[in-house]
C-alpha positions as CSV (number, residue, x, y, z in Angstrom):
1,X,-11.6,-16.5,9.1
2,X,-10.3,-19.2,6.7
3,X,-7.1,-18.7,4.8
4,X,-6.0,-20.2,1.5
5,X,-3.1,-22.5,1.9
6,X,-1.0,-25.0,0.1
7,X,1.1,-28.0,1.0
8,X,4.3,-28.0,-1.1
9,X,6.9,-30.6,-1.8
10,X,10.3,-30.1,-3.5
11,X,13.6,-32.0,-3.2
12,X,12.0,-34.4,-0.7
13,X,11.2,-31.5,1.6
14,X,7.7,-30.6,2.8
15,X,6.4,-27.0,3.1
16,X,3.2,-25.2,4.0
17,X,2.1,-21.8,2.7
18,X,-0.7,-19.8,4.1
19,X,-2.1,-16.7,2.3
20,X,-3.5,-14.3,4.9
21,X,-4.0,-11.3,2.6
22,X,-7.8,-11.4,3.1
23,X,-7.2,-10.6,6.8
24,X,-5.6,-7.3,5.7
25,X,-8.5,-6.4,3.4
26,X,-11.1,-7.5,6.0
27,X,-9.5,-5.2,8.7
28,X,-9.2,-2.4,6.1
29,X,-13.0,-2.7,5.4
30,X,-13.8,-2.7,9.1
31,X,-11.6,0.4,9.8
32,X,-13.1,2.1,6.7
33,X,-16.6,1.5,8.0
34,X,-15.7,3.0,11.4
35,X,-14.0,5.9,9.7
36,X,-17.0,6.7,7.5
37,X,-19.5,6.6,10.4
38,X,-17.4,8.4,13.0
39,X,-15.5,11.6,13.0
40,X,-12.5,10.6,15.1
41,X,-9.3,12.2,13.9
42,X,-6.9,9.4,14.9
43,X,-8.8,7.0,12.7
44,X,-7.5,8.9,9.7
45,X,-3.9,8.2,10.7
46,X,-4.7,4.6,11.6
47,X,-6.4,4.2,8.2
48,X,-3.4,5.4,6.2
49,X,-1.2,3.1,8.2
50,X,-3.4,0.0,7.6
51,X,-4.2,1.0,4.0
52,X,-0.6,1.4,3.0
53,X,0.4,-1.8,4.8
54,X,-2.4,-3.6,3.0
55,X,-1.1,-2.3,-0.3
56,X,2.5,-3.4,0.4
57,X,1.3,-6.8,1.8
58,X,-0.6,-7.2,-1.5
59,X,2.4,-6.4,-3.6
60,X,4.6,-8.7,-1.5
61,X,2.1,-11.5,-1.7
62,X,1.8,-11.3,-5.4
63,X,5.6,-11.3,-5.8
64,X,5.9,-14.2,-3.4
65,X,3.3,-16.3,-5.2
66,X,4.7,-15.5,-8.6
67,X,8.2,-16.6,-7.7
68,X,7.0,-19.6,-5.6
69,X,5.1,-20.9,-8.6
70,X,8.1,-20.3,-10.9
71,X,10.9,-21.7,-8.8
72,X,9.3,-23.7,-6.0
73,X,9.7,-23.5,-2.2
74,X,13.5,-24.1,-2.2
75,X,14.5,-21.5,-4.8
76,X,11.9,-18.7,-4.8
77,X,13.7,-16.7,-2.1
78,X,16.6,-15.7,-4.3
79,X,14.3,-13.9,-6.7
80,X,11.7,-12.8,-4.2
81,X,14.3,-11.0,-2.0
82,X,15.3,-8.8,-4.9
83,X,11.8,-7.5,-5.3
84,X,10.9,-7.3,-1.6
85,X,13.8,-4.9,-1.0
86,X,12.7,-2.4,-3.7
87,X,11.2,0.9,-2.6
88,X,7.5,0.8,-2.2
89,X,6.7,2.9,-5.3
90,X,9.2,1.0,-7.4
91,X,7.7,-2.3,-6.3
92,X,4.2,-0.9,-7.2
93,X,5.2,-0.1,-10.8
94,X,7.6,-3.0,-11.5
95,X,5.4,-5.9,-10.3
96,X,2.7,-5.9,-13.0
97,X,5.4,-6.0,-15.7
98,X,7.0,-9.0,-14.1
99,X,3.8,-11.0,-13.4
100,X,2.4,-10.3,-16.8
101,X,5.7,-11.3,-18.6
102,X,6.1,-7.8,-19.9
103,X,2.7,-7.5,-21.4
104,X,1.0,-5.1,-18.9
105,X,1.9,-2.2,-16.7
106,X,0.1,0.1,-14.4
107,X,-1.4,3.2,-16.1
108,X,0.3,6.1,-14.2
109,X,-2.4,8.5,-15.4
110,X,-5.2,6.5,-13.9
111,X,-7.0,8.0,-10.9
112,X,-6.4,4.8,-8.9
113,X,-2.6,4.8,-9.4
114,X,-2.4,8.5,-8.6
115,X,-4.2,7.9,-5.4
116,X,-2.0,4.9,-4.6
117,X,1.1,7.1,-5.1
118,X,-0.4,9.7,-2.9
119,X,-1.1,7.0,-0.3
120,X,2.6,6.0,-0.4
121,X,3.7,9.6,-0.1
122,X,1.3,10.2,2.8
123,X,2.4,7.0,4.5
124,X,6.1,7.9,4.2
125,X,5.5,11.4,5.7
126,X,3.4,10.0,8.6
127,X,5.1,6.8,9.4
128,X,8.7,7.9,8.7
129,X,8.4,11.3,10.2
130,X,11.5,13.5,10.1
131,X,11.9,16.7,12.1
132,X,12.1,19.8,10.0
133,X,12.1,23.6,10.3
134,X,9.2,25.5,8.8
135,X,9.3,29.0,7.6
136,X,6.8,31.3,9.2
137,X,5.6,34.8,8.0
138,X,5.1,36.1,11.5
139,X,7.3,38.8,13.0
140,X,9.0,36.6,15.6
141,X,10.8,39.6,17.2
142,X,7.5,40.8,18.6
143,X,7.2,37.8,20.9
144,X,8.9,37.5,24.3
145,X,9.9,34.2,25.8
146,X,6.8,32.4,27.1
147,X,4.4,34.3,24.8
148,X,1.8,32.1,23.0
149,X,1.6,32.2,19.2
150,X,-0.1,30.0,16.6
151,X,0.7,28.9,13.1
152,X,-0.3,26.0,10.9
153,X,2.0,23.1,11.1
154,X,2.5,21.3,7.8
155,X,2.6,17.5,7.4
156,X,1.4,16.5,10.9
157,X,-0.9,13.7,12.0
158,X,-3.9,15.9,11.5
159,X,-3.3,16.9,7.9
160,X,-4.8,13.5,6.9
161,X,-8.6,14.0,6.5
162,X,-11.6,11.7,6.1
163,X,-12.0,12.7,2.4
164,X,-8.4,11.6,1.7
165,X,-9.0,8.3,3.4
166,X,-12.2,7.7,1.4
167,X,-10.3,8.3,-1.8
168,X,-7.5,5.9,-0.7
169,X,-10.0,3.2,0.1
170,X,-11.7,3.5,-3.3
171,X,-8.2,3.3,-5.0
172,X,-7.4,0.2,-2.9
173,X,-10.8,-1.4,-3.8
174,X,-10.0,-0.9,-7.5
175,X,-6.5,-2.2,-7.0
176,X,-7.9,-5.3,-5.4
177,X,-10.6,-5.8,-8.0
178,X,-8.4,-5.1,-11.0
179,X,-5.0,-6.5,-10.0
180,X,-5.0,-8.6,-6.9
181,X,-8.0,-10.8,-7.7
182,X,-7.2,-11.2,-11.4
183,X,-3.7,-12.2,-10.5
184,X,-5.1,-14.8,-8.0
185,X,-7.4,-16.1,-10.7
186,X,-4.6,-16.1,-13.4
187,X,-6.7,-13.7,-15.4
188,X,-4.7,-10.4,-15.6
189,X,-6.0,-8.4,-18.5
190,X,-5.9,-4.8,-19.7
191,X,-8.4,-2.7,-17.7
192,X,-8.7,0.8,-16.3
193,X,-5.5,0.5,-14.3
194,X,-3.5,-2.0,-16.4
195,X,-2.4,-1.1,-19.9
196,X,-0.4,-2.9,-22.6
197,X,3.3,-2.2,-22.7
């Protein structure tokens, strides 16, 4: 796979920059194809992990390129670090306002953005799992030590289903087509996910 790259010069220093974002999207497409054609439960968890990392890599890449172009390879980091350390959801909503010079923002009511928010929430629940107690309606006093009982565990690895993954993929595809690619082509415009401020 070929990557876009640049040689940069500033203050008599030489730099190289490689954009490998296409690798994320290529792997996401490959995993999606496997997920659609197979009914293997662990692929759903893997898909959410890769899908969310592709979304975050895209946001980070756009912020990086924006500040690199504005300030060059020796000064971009001061500005980029302030964006990179934002929460995932805050970064998602702040970035289009920055890169469009306060002309555009994401439409929070669009299906795509709702699914991206859901992806972030699902990712946080799955990849940053925290132990919790869950209320049950069963009469626990009737059980003796060693007795088997069943109940539905909420927010576990198997609560992600294929349908959710398909919707996440479609949202990522729109995100790429309507934000990532137009940003790369310096052609961000109002569309079904970007609206005027």
